[in-house]
C-alpha positions in Angstrom: 23.7 40.7 136.4 23.7 44.4 135.8 20.7 46.0 134.2 22.7 47.5 131.3 23.5 44.0 130.0 19.7 43.3 129.7 19.2 46.5 127.8 18.5 46.2 124.1 20.7 49.2 123.5 23.7 47.7 125.3 26.9 47.9 123.2 29.9 45.9 124.4 32.1 48.3 122.5 31.2 50.9 125.1 32.6 48.7 127.8 35.8 48.2 125.8 36.1 52.0 125.5 35.8 52.4 129.3 38.5 49.7 129.8 40.7 51.4 127.2 40.4 54.6 129.2 41.9 52.9 132.3 45.1 52.7 130.3 44.7 55.9 128.3 44.0 58.4 131.1 45.3 61.3 129.0 43.0 60.6 126.1 45.9 60.2 123.6 44.1 57.6 121.7 46.7 55.0 122.4 48.4 53.0 125.1 52.1 53.6 125.6 54.5 51.4 127.5 54.4 53.8 130.4 50.6 53.4 130.5 50.8 49.6 130.6 53.5 49.8 133.3 51.4 52.2 135.4 48.3 49.9 135.3 50.3 46.8 136.1 51.8 48.5 139.1 48.4 49.8 140.2 46.8 46.4 140.0 49.7 44.8 141.9 49.5 47.5 144.6 45.8 47.0 145.0 46.2 43.2 145.3 48.8 43.7 148.0 46.7 46.3 149.8 43.9 43.7 150.1 46.2 40.8 151.0 45.6 39.2 147.7 49.2 39.2 146.4 49.2 35.4 146.4 52.5 35.0 148.3 53.0 31.9 150.4 53.9 32.1 154.1 57.6 32.6 153.3 56.8 35.6 151.2 57.8 34.1 147.9 56.0 32.6 145.0 52.4 33.4 144.3 50.4 33.8 141.1 50.5 37.5 141.2 54.3 37.9 141.2 54.1 37.8 137.4 52.5 41.3 137.6 55.9 42.6 138.5 57.2 42.5 135.0 60.4 44.0 133.7 60.5 46.7 131.1 61.7 44.2 128.6 58.7 41.9 129.4 56.3 44.8 129.1 57.9 45.9 125.8 57.5 42.3 124.5 53.8 42.4 125.4 53.3 45.6 123.6 55.3 44.4 120.5 53.2 41.2 120.3 49.9 43.1 119.8 51.3 46.3 118.1 50.1 45.2 114.6 51.2 48.4 112.8 54.5 48.6 114.7 54.1 52.2 115.9 55.2 51.3 119.4 51.7 52.0 120.9 48.5 50.1 121.2 45.5 51.8 119.6 41.9 51.0 120.3 41.6 48.4 117.4 44.7 46.6 118.7 43.3 46.8 122.2 40.1 45.1 120.9 42.2 42.3 119.5 43.9 41.8 122.8 40.6 41.6 124.6 39.5 38.7 122.4 42.2 36.7 124.2 41.1 37.6 127.7 
């Protein structure tokens, strides 16, 4: 276990802020559909690069194929957690999502 988790001053919110920044590279204070799409593509590409795409021998199936989501599916994901319906995910909404992970 990392030393920071044993530190009395450790704040899990700091970790959530770091995770939020993975999506919000431009420090807009929110996650837009394009940010979600970019991260999903980056994760999928990294999995493929390391041979972890989950495809079977015929090149089909696999648990990671669901990372290749359509724009409609990504929009549905955003809409589900966009509590204030402003078409973006702010940090508070992101925190609610992380409770499900």
